[in-house]
C-alpha positions as CSV (number, residue, x, y, z in Angstrom):
1,M,226.5,3.8,66.9
2,R,223.0,4.2,68.5
3,E,220.8,7.0,67.3
4,I,217.1,7.8,67.9
5,V,214.9,9.2,65.1
6,F,211.9,10.9,66.6
7,D,208.9,13.0,65.8
8,T,206.3,14.9,67.8
9,E,202.7,16.1,67.4
10,T,201.5,19.2,69.2
11,T,198.6,21.5,69.9
12,G,200.3,24.3,67.9
13,L,203.6,25.8,66.8
14,D,205.0,27.6,69.8
15,P,205.5,26.1,73.3
16,R,206.2,29.6,74.7
17,T,202.6,30.5,74.1
18,G,201.2,27.5,75.9
19,D,201.2,24.9,73.1
20,R,201.9,21.3,74.3
21,M,203.2,18.1,73.0
22,V,200.5,15.4,72.6
23,E,202.4,12.6,70.9
24,I,205.9,11.3,70.4
25,G,207.3,8.5,68.4
26,C,210.9,7.2,68.5
27,I,212.8,4.7,66.3
28,E,216.1,3.1,67.4
29,L,218.9,2.9,64.8
30,V,222.2,1.1,65.4
31,N,224.7,1.8,62.7
32,R,221.9,3.3,60.6
33,V,219.9,0.1,60.7
34,P,216.5,0.0,62.5
35,T,216.6,-2.5,65.4
36,G,212.8,-2.8,65.7
37,A,212.9,-1.1,69.1
38,T,210.4,1.8,69.3
39,Y,208.8,4.2,71.8
40,H,205.4,5.7,71.3
41,A,203.1,7.6,73.6
42,Y,200.1,10.0,73.6
43,F,199.8,12.7,76.2
44,N,196.9,14.6,77.7
45,P,197.8,18.3,77.2
46,D,195.3,19.6,79.8
47,R,194.1,22.1,77.3
48,D,191.9,22.4,74.1
49,M,193.0,21.2,70.7
50,P,192.8,23.9,68.1
51,E,191.0,22.9,64.9
52,A,194.0,23.7,62.7
53,A,196.2,21.3,64.7
54,E,193.6,18.6,64.8
55,A,193.3,18.8,61.0
56,V,197.0,18.0,60.7
57,H,197.2,15.0,63.1
58,G,193.6,14.0,63.8
59,L,194.1,14.0,67.6
60,S,191.1,15.5,69.3
61,A,190.8,16.7,72.9
62,A,188.3,13.9,73.6
63,F,190.7,11.3,72.3
64,L,193.6,12.6,74.5
65,S,191.4,13.2,77.6
66,D,192.2,9.7,79.1
67,K,195.8,9.6,78.1
68,P,198.6,10.0,80.6
69,R,200.3,13.4,81.2
70,F,203.8,13.9,80.0
71,R,205.1,13.9,83.6
72,D,203.7,10.4,84.0
73,K,205.8,9.0,81.1
74,C,208.8,11.3,81.0
75,H,211.2,8.9,82.8
76,E,210.2,6.0,80.6
77,L,210.9,8.2,77.5
78,L,214.3,9.4,78.9
79,E,215.3,5.8,79.6
80,F,214.6,4.9,76.0
81,I,216.4,7.8,74.4
82,A,219.3,7.6,76.9
83,D,222.3,9.6,75.8
84,S,221.9,8.9,72.1
85,P,222.0,11.5,69.3
86,L,218.4,12.6,68.4
87,V,217.4,12.9,64.8
88,A,214.4,14.9,63.8
89,H,213.0,16.9,60.7
90,N,213.2,20.6,61.5
91,A,214.7,19.4,64.8
92,G,214.6,22.8,66.5
93,F,210.8,22.6,66.6
94,D,210.7,19.1,68.2
95,F,213.5,19.9,70.7
96,A,211.7,23.1,71.8
97,F,208.6,21.1,72.7
98,L,210.5,18.2,74.3
99,N,212.6,20.5,76.4
100,T,209.6,22.6,77.4
101,E,207.8,19.5,78.7
102,L,210.9,18.4,80.6
103,D,211.2,21.9,82.1
104,L,207.6,21.7,83.3
105,C,208.5,18.5,85.0
106,G,211.5,20.1,86.7
107,L,213.9,18.0,84.6
108,E,217.1,18.9,82.8
109,A,216.8,19.8,79.1
110,V,218.2,17.6,76.4
111,C,221.4,19.2,75.3
112,L,221.2,20.7,71.8
113,S,224.6,19.2,70.9
114,R,222.7,15.9,70.5
115,M,220.4,17.4,67.8
116,I,220.7,16.1,64.2
117,D,218.4,18.1,61.9
118,T,217.5,16.3,58.7
119,V,216.3,19.5,57.1
120,A,219.8,21.0,57.5
121,I,221.3,17.8,56.0
122,A,218.8,17.9,53.1
123,K,219.5,21.5,52.4
124,R,223.2,20.8,52.0
125,R,222.6,17.7,49.9
126,H,219.8,19.2,47.7
127,P,220.1,23.0,47.6
128,G,217.0,24.7,46.2
129,A,214.9,21.5,46.4
130,K,211.8,21.0,48.4
131,L,212.7,19.8,51.9
132,S,209.4,18.5,53.4
133,L,209.3,14.9,54.6
134,D,206.9,14.1,51.7
135,A,209.2,15.6,49.1
136,L,212.2,13.7,50.4
137,C,210.2,10.4,50.5
138,T,209.4,11.0,46.8
139,R,213.0,11.8,46.0
140,Y,214.2,8.6,47.5
141,G,211.4,6.4,46.4
142,I,210.1,5.7,50.0
143,D,206.5,4.5,50.1
144,R,204.3,6.9,52.1
145,S,200.9,5.8,50.6
146,H,199.7,4.9,54.1
147,R,200.4,8.4,55.5
148,V,197.0,9.9,55.4
149,R,197.6,12.3,58.3
150,H,200.7,13.2,60.4
151,G,201.4,10.6,63.1
152,A,204.5,10.8,65.3
153,L,205.5,7.1,65.1
154,L,204.7,6.8,61.4
155,D,206.6,10.0,60.5
156,A,209.6,8.8,62.6
157,E,209.6,5.5,60.6
158,L,209.6,7.4,57.3
159,L,212.2,9.9,58.6
160,A,214.4,7.0,59.6
161,Q,214.4,5.8,56.0
162,V,215.0,9.3,54.7
163,Y,217.9,9.8,57.2
164,V,219.6,6.7,56.0
165,E,219.4,7.9,52.4
166,L,220.6,11.4,53.3
167,T,223.6,10.0,55.0
168,G,224.8,7.7,52.2
169,G,222.1,5.0,51.9
170,R,222.7,1.3,51.9
171,Q,222.6,-1.6,49.5
172,I,219.5,-3.8,49.7
173,G,219.2,-7.4,48.6
174,F,222.8,-8.4,48.3
175,A,222.4,-11.5,50.5
176,L,224.5,-14.6,49.9
177,A,222.9,-17.1,47.6
178,G,220.9,-19.7,49.5
179,S,220.5,-17.5,52.6
180,G,216.8,-17.2,52.1
181,A,217.0,-13.6,53.2
182,D,215.8,-11.6,50.2
183,D,215.6,-8.4,52.1
184,T,218.8,-8.6,54.0
185,I,220.5,-5.3,54.5
186,V,224.2,-5.5,53.8
187,E,226.7,-2.7,54.5
188,V,229.2,-2.3,51.7
189,N,232.6,-1.2,53.0
190,F,235.0,-0.4,50.2
191,Q,238.6,-1.2,51.0
192,P,241.4,1.0,49.7
193,A,243.3,-0.4,46.7
194,R,246.5,-2.2,47.5
195,E,249.6,-0.3,46.8
196,R,251.3,-1.2,43.5
197,A,254.9,-1.1,42.6
198,F,256.0,2.1,40.8
199,R,256.6,1.6,37.1
200,P,258.3,4.4,35.1
201,A,256.5,5.5,31.9
202,R,257.7,3.5,28.9
203,P,259.3,5.5,26.0
204,H,256.8,6.3,23.3
205,A,258.4,8.9,21.0
206,P,258.0,8.2,17.3
207,S,261.0,6.9,15.3
208,A,262.5,8.8,12.4
209,E,260.9,6.2,10.0
210,E,257.5,6.8,11.6
211,L,257.9,10.6,11.3
212,A,258.8,10.2,7.6
213,R,255.7,8.1,6.9
214,H,253.6,10.7,8.6
215,R,254.9,13.5,6.5
216,A,254.4,11.6,3.4
217,F,250.8,10.8,4.4
218,V,250.0,14.4,5.3
219,G,251.4,15.5,1.9
220,T,248.7,13.5,0.1
221,I,245.8,15.4,1.8
222,E,244.4,18.0,-0.7
223,G,243.1,21.3,0.6
224,A,244.3,20.8,4.1
225,M,243.7,23.9,6.2
226,W,247.3,23.9,7.6
227,S,248.7,24.1,4.1
228,S,246.7,27.3,3.1
229,Q,248.2,30.8,3.3
230,R,247.0,32.8,6.3
231,C,246.7,36.6,6.4
């Protein structure tokens, strides 16, 4: 099964008030394994970059000024994501920006039925725990030391690892001896146990001799609680 894990960076929090997408990063997974195929692009938002947003992702208006507009790259992006399910962290946010940009281009929105939200999955798996990408990376031992600021492609790469762990994880390093592939990823598929012939329970009631020996032994125990008088 093909899935796309993606992340966006924006000028703010709400596309309805004029905020725009300025970066998108996508990672292709097939059967929950990264294939190495990615899509990454910066976009000129044709507006200023608020200081608060720039502090998060480091993308200035000057840096983005010579980048293509979303409309110039949208068909390339749509070709990459195709009809695959789309995985994002707090996915409603990313879908809102993606669909706003598509609407501005006069294109059909991406159906919300394709949305997979890792925050919702994490909330079910770890109720009451912190659900940020950083917190989940810490929980699953995923190295994020190179994440100084938010970046769409880097965050998508980290999220892809988190998503795999949230949905069952995988066994690492179980390559066959002599394969030379120390980091081979091997799916472990447990097969149901084979049916066994029914065997009736064997008789195990004590014999009269065993009961007599037991009574004799119990009689030798001094001060036993069961032999005392009860009120």
